[in-house]
C-alpha positions as CSV (number, residue, x, y, z in Angstrom):
1,X,3.5,-4.5,-25.8
2,X,1.8,-7.2,-27.2
3,X,-1.7,-7.4,-26.2
4,X,-0.9,-11.5,-25.7
5,X,1.4,-11.3,-23.6
6,X,-0.2,-8.4,-21.6
7,X,-3.2,-10.6,-21.1
8,X,-0.5,-13.4,-20.0
9,X,0.8,-11.3,-17.3
10,X,-2.3,-9.8,-15.8
11,X,-4.1,-13.1,-15.9
12,X,-1.3,-14.6,-14.1
13,X,-1.2,-12.1,-11.7
14,X,-4.7,-12.2,-11.1
15,X,-4.6,-16.1,-10.9
16,X,-1.5,-16.2,-8.5
17,X,-2.9,-13.9,-6.3
18,X,-6.5,-15.5,-6.2
19,X,-4.6,-18.9,-5.2
20,X,-3.0,-17.8,-2.8
21,X,-6.2,-17.3,-0.7
22,X,-7.3,-20.7,-1.3
23,X,-4.0,-22.7,-1.1
24,X,-3.6,-24.8,2.2
25,X,-0.4,-26.6,1.3
26,X,3.1,-24.4,1.8
27,X,4.4,-25.2,-1.5
28,X,1.8,-24.1,-3.0
29,X,1.8,-20.9,-1.8
30,X,5.3,-20.4,-2.5
31,X,4.3,-21.2,-6.0
32,X,1.9,-18.8,-6.6
33,X,4.1,-16.5,-5.0
34,X,7.2,-16.4,-7.1
35,X,4.5,-16.5,-10.3
36,X,3.3,-13.6,-8.7
37,X,6.6,-11.6,-8.9
38,X,7.8,-13.1,-12.2
39,X,4.6,-12.2,-13.6
40,X,5.6,-8.2,-12.1
41,X,8.6,-8.3,-14.0
42,X,7.7,-7.1,-17.3
43,X,5.4,-4.8,-16.1
44,X,8.1,-2.7,-14.2
45,X,10.4,-3.2,-16.9
46,X,8.1,-2.3,-19.5
47,X,9.1,1.3,-20.4
48,X,12.8,0.2,-20.9
49,X,14.2,2.6,-19.1
50,X,17.4,2.9,-16.9
51,X,15.4,3.8,-13.9
52,X,13.0,1.1,-14.5
53,X,15.6,-1.5,-15.6
54,X,17.3,-0.6,-11.7
55,X,13.9,-0.8,-10.5
56,X,13.1,-4.0,-11.5
57,X,16.3,-5.7,-9.9
58,X,15.6,-4.4,-7.0
59,X,11.8,-5.7,-6.9
60,X,13.2,-9.2,-8.0
61,X,16.2,-9.7,-5.7
62,X,13.7,-8.3,-2.4
63,X,11.4,-10.5,-3.2
64,X,13.3,-13.8,-4.4
65,X,15.3,-13.1,-0.8
66,X,12.0,-13.3,0.9
67,X,10.5,-16.2,-1.4
68,X,13.7,-18.2,-0.5
69,X,13.3,-17.4,3.1
70,X,10.0,-18.5,2.9
71,X,11.2,-21.6,1.2
72,X,13.9,-22.4,4.1
73,X,11.0,-21.9,7.3
74,X,8.4,-24.0,5.6
75,X,10.7,-26.7,4.7
76,X,12.6,-26.8,8.3
77,X,8.7,-27.0,9.5
78,X,8.0,-29.9,7.4
79,X,11.4,-31.6,8.3
80,X,10.4,-31.2,12.1
81,X,6.6,-31.9,12.1
82,X,6.0,-33.1,8.6
83,X,3.4,-31.3,8.1
84,X,3.1,-28.9,5.1
85,X,-0.6,-27.5,6.4
86,X,-0.5,-23.5,6.3
87,X,-3.6,-23.3,9.2
88,X,-1.6,-26.0,11.3
89,X,1.7,-24.5,11.9
90,X,2.8,-24.4,15.2
91,X,6.3,-24.0,15.7
92,X,7.3,-20.3,17.3
93,X,10.5,-20.1,14.8
94,X,9.2,-21.0,12.0
95,X,5.7,-18.6,12.2
96,X,8.9,-15.9,12.9
97,X,10.7,-16.5,9.7
98,X,7.4,-16.5,8.0
99,X,6.3,-13.3,9.0
100,X,9.8,-11.8,8.8
101,X,9.5,-13.1,5.2
102,X,5.9,-11.9,4.3
103,X,6.9,-8.1,6.1
104,X,9.9,-8.0,3.9
105,X,7.3,-8.7,0.5
106,X,4.7,-6.1,2.1
107,X,7.6,-3.6,2.7
108,X,7.4,-3.3,6.6
109,X,9.7,-1.3,8.4
110,X,12.4,-2.2,8.7
111,X,12.3,-3.8,5.4
112,X,10.4,-0.8,3.8
113,X,14.2,-0.3,2.0
114,X,13.0,-1.3,-1.2
115,X,9.4,0.4,-1.7
116,X,10.2,3.9,-2.3
117,X,12.6,3.4,-5.3
118,X,10.2,0.8,-7.0
119,X,7.6,2.9,-7.1
120,X,9.9,5.9,-8.4
121,X,11.5,3.6,-11.1
122,X,8.5,2.3,-12.6
123,X,5.0,3.8,-14.2
124,X,2.3,5.5,-11.8
125,X,0.3,2.7,-12.7
126,X,2.8,-0.3,-12.2
127,X,3.4,1.6,-8.7
128,X,-0.2,1.6,-7.7
129,X,-0.7,-2.6,-8.8
130,X,2.5,-3.1,-6.1
131,X,1.0,-0.8,-3.6
132,X,-2.4,-2.4,-3.6
133,X,-2.7,-5.7,-5.2
134,X,0.6,-6.8,-4.7
135,X,0.2,-6.8,-0.9
136,X,-2.7,-8.8,-1.0
137,X,-1.0,-12.1,-1.1
138,X,1.1,-11.9,2.2
139,X,-1.7,-10.6,3.8
140,X,-3.7,-13.1,3.1
141,X,-1.0,-15.3,4.3
142,X,-0.3,-13.6,7.6
143,X,-4.3,-13.4,8.4
144,X,-4.0,-17.6,8.1
145,X,-1.3,-17.5,11.0
146,X,-2.6,-14.5,12.8
147,X,-3.4,-16.6,15.9
148,X,0.2,-17.7,16.0
149,X,2.1,-15.0,15.3
150,X,4.6,-13.1,17.8
151,X,2.3,-10.3,18.5
152,X,5.3,-8.2,20.0
153,X,6.8,-8.3,16.4
154,X,3.9,-7.4,14.7
155,X,3.4,-4.0,17.2
156,X,7.5,-3.3,16.6
157,X,7.6,-3.3,12.8
158,X,3.6,-1.2,13.4
159,X,5.7,1.4,15.3
160,X,8.7,1.4,12.8
161,X,6.5,1.7,10.0
162,X,4.2,4.6,10.7
163,X,7.4,6.2,12.4
164,X,9.6,5.6,8.8
165,X,6.3,6.4,6.6
166,X,6.0,9.6,8.5
167,X,9.8,10.7,8.7
168,X,10.8,9.3,5.0
169,X,7.9,11.4,3.5
170,X,8.7,14.7,5.4
171,X,11.5,15.4,2.4
172,X,10.6,14.0,-0.4
173,X,8.7,16.0,-3.5
174,X,8.8,12.9,-6.3
175,X,4.5,11.8,-5.9
176,X,5.5,8.5,-6.1
177,X,7.9,8.3,-3.4
178,X,5.9,10.1,-1.6
179,X,2.7,7.5,-1.8
180,X,5.6,4.6,-1.2
181,X,6.3,6.3,1.9
182,X,2.2,6.7,2.6
183,X,2.3,3.0,1.9
184,X,4.8,2.0,4.5
185,X,3.0,4.2,7.2
186,X,-0.6,2.2,6.5
187,X,1.3,-1.0,6.4
188,X,2.2,-0.5,10.0
189,X,-1.6,0.3,11.4
190,X,-2.6,-2.8,9.1
191,X,-0.2,-5.1,11.5
192,X,-0.9,-3.0,14.3
193,X,-4.5,-5.5,15.3
194,X,-2.8,-8.5,12.9
195,X,-2.8,-10.6,15.9
196,X,-5.7,-9.2,18.2
197,X,-8.5,-8.0,15.1
198,X,-7.5,-9.1,11.7
199,X,-11.1,-8.0,10.8
200,X,-9.9,-4.7,11.7
201,X,-6.9,-5.1,9.5
202,X,-8.7,-6.2,6.6
203,X,-11.0,-3.2,6.8
204,X,-7.9,-1.0,7.2
205,X,-6.1,-2.2,3.8
206,X,-9.5,-1.9,2.1
207,X,-10.3,1.4,2.8
208,X,-6.4,2.0,2.2
209,X,-7.1,0.6,-1.4
210,X,-10.1,2.8,-1.8
211,X,-8.2,5.8,-1.0
212,X,-4.9,5.3,-2.5
213,X,-6.4,4.5,-5.9
214,X,-8.1,7.4,-6.8
215,X,-4.8,9.5,-5.7
216,X,-2.9,7.4,-8.6
217,X,-5.8,7.5,-11.6
218,X,-5.8,11.6,-10.6
219,X,-1.9,11.6,-11.2
220,X,-1.9,9.3,-14.0
221,X,-4.6,11.5,-16.3
222,X,-1.8,14.5,-15.5
223,X,1.9,15.5,-16.6
224,X,2.5,16.0,-12.8
225,X,5.9,14.2,-11.2
226,X,6.4,16.3,-8.2
227,X,4.2,18.1,-5.9
228,X,5.3,21.4,-7.3
229,X,3.8,20.1,-10.5
230,X,0.2,19.5,-8.9
231,X,0.3,23.1,-8.1
232,X,0.0,23.9,-11.5
233,X,-3.4,21.3,-11.9
234,X,-6.4,24.3,-11.2
235,X,-5.3,25.7,-15.0
236,X,-6.2,22.2,-16.7
237,X,-8.0,19.9,-14.3
238,X,-10.1,21.5,-11.5
239,X,-11.8,18.6,-10.7
240,X,-9.2,16.4,-10.2
241,X,-8.0,19.3,-7.6
242,X,-11.2,18.2,-5.3
243,X,-10.7,14.3,-5.2
244,X,-7.2,14.3,-4.6
245,X,-7.5,16.9,-1.8
246,X,-10.3,14.6,-0.4
247,X,-8.7,11.5,-0.9
248,X,-5.4,12.9,0.9
249,X,-7.5,14.7,3.9
250,X,-9.1,10.7,3.8
251,X,-5.5,8.6,4.1
252,X,-4.1,11.2,6.9
253,X,-7.4,10.0,8.9
254,X,-9.1,13.1,9.3
255,X,-12.9,13.4,10.6
256,X,-15.3,12.9,9.1
257,X,-13.8,11.4,6.0
258,X,-13.8,7.8,5.8
259,X,-9.8,7.0,6.5
260,X,-11.0,8.1,10.3
261,X,-12.3,4.8,10.5
262,X,-10.0,2.4,10.9
263,X,-7.9,4.7,12.7
264,X,-10.0,5.0,15.3
265,X,-11.1,0.8,15.0
266,X,-7.2,0.4,15.7
267,X,-6.4,2.9,18.7
268,X,-9.8,1.8,20.3
269,X,-8.9,-2.0,20.0
270,X,-5.0,-1.3,21.0
271,X,-6.3,0.5,23.9
272,X,-9.0,-2.2,25.2
273,X,-6.4,-4.4,24.4
274,X,-3.8,-2.7,27.5
275,X,-1.5,-1.3,24.9
276,X,-1.7,2.3,25.6
277,X,2.1,3.5,24.9
278,X,1.7,2.0,21.6
279,X,-1.4,3.3,20.6
280,X,0.0,6.7,21.6
281,X,3.4,6.1,19.8
282,X,1.0,5.3,16.7
283,X,-1.1,8.3,17.1
284,X,1.8,10.7,17.9
285,X,4.0,9.0,14.4
286,X,0.7,9.4,12.3
287,X,0.7,12.9,12.7
288,X,4.0,13.1,10.5
289,X,2.0,11.6,7.4
290,X,-0.8,14.2,8.4
291,X,1.8,17.0,7.7
292,X,2.4,15.6,4.4
293,X,-1.3,15.0,3.2
294,X,-2.4,18.5,4.8
295,X,1.0,20.3,2.8
296,X,0.0,18.6,-0.1
297,X,-4.0,19.7,0.1
298,X,-2.6,23.2,0.5
299,X,-0.7,22.8,-2.4
300,X,-3.3,21.5,-4.5
301,X,-6.4,23.9,-3.3
302,X,-4.8,27.1,-1.4
303,X,-2.2,28.2,-3.6
304,X,-1.8,29.3,-7.4
305,X,1.2,29.2,-9.3
306,X,3.2,32.5,-9.7
307,X,2.7,32.0,-13.5
308,X,-1.2,32.9,-13.8
309,X,-3.1,32.5,-17.0
310,X,-5.1,35.0,-18.6
311,X,-6.5,32.2,-21.5
312,X,-10.0,31.5,-21.3
313,X,-9.3,28.1,-22.6
314,X,-7.2,26.7,-20.8
315,X,-10.2,26.3,-18.0
316,X,-11.9,24.2,-20.2
317,X,-11.7,20.2,-19.4
318,X,-9.4,18.5,-21.3
319,X,-10.8,16.1,-24.4
320,X,-10.7,12.9,-22.3
321,X,-12.2,10.9,-20.7
322,X,-12.1,9.7,-17.2
323,X,-12.9,6.2,-15.7
324,X,-16.0,6.5,-13.1
325,X,-13.6,4.5,-10.8
326,X,-11.8,7.5,-9.5
327,X,-15.2,9.1,-8.8
328,X,-16.6,6.0,-7.5
329,X,-13.7,5.4,-4.9
330,X,-13.3,9.4,-4.4
331,X,-17.0,9.4,-3.0
332,X,-16.2,6.0,-1.0
333,X,-13.5,7.4,0.5
334,X,-15.5,10.7,1.7
335,X,-18.8,9.3,2.9
336,X,-18.6,6.0,4.2
337,X,-17.8,6.8,7.9
338,X,-21.2,6.7,9.1
339,X,-21.6,3.2,7.9
340,X,-18.9,2.6,10.5
341,X,-21.6,1.3,13.1
342,X,-22.6,-1.6,10.5
343,X,-19.3,-2.1,9.7
């Protein structure tokens, strides 16, 4: 891709997301979301593969449907209240429709259908962008209207997301689809405390991003596409095995890793608010995702491929530079749990 076009596209994605966090007018918010969506289209279709074209069409149609629904809701609200401000929107029907549109943009269940196919059809780094950066804008809007959102709707979507994310990843062998279902499950955890404790939801998204980034960066440095492929990483990149193993277990929420922090805070807050049954269901359904992460860790670090190699040169590190971001995020995902009282 031309460097000028690449610079323009990345600038548009960055600025549109930043502007969404600053805007208070619904029309400007909608315009920034549209710019964000249109800027992602050439990036997803960059490889010119039929699978990438299919993923581009699915992403465009889904995001357009969500944006149209959002525009319909805010226009209906303006006709009834003569108000376009985001922070004073109070009509329950309008808030419900806006919430459903944002849930579709974030790929929360039951609007999750597009994310696994789009993540599988694009490149590894583009999938990372869709699973992390592209969730910032709708998450920010939901945080703006969190005190007016229907709590039952968000809790239902949260439970469905954790269930769908866990069940959907059980039968997956493709790494990008596996991480897409992981994103759906973590979106459920983010939505669980959106109305009662938005700061915990923000912390959950931050830690999820820190844990997902090193996994994708590590996969991007290897030709691994499926779970079977990563079983051979011990012969070429043994140091990446440690990074992926620790970050995968952190995504599963096992102590003493950092990923345990948001899940413990969310369950504690839900029990304190009297939502014991909902908290129990989410804790039980998260065991499905934990099984997938442990299976990934088992293939990485506790088994070896049947075709062992006797070449000593194979164990030498490949002559390529790895970004410091991978190691930095891996350390933060592993060792930040002692800082929980300060957070």
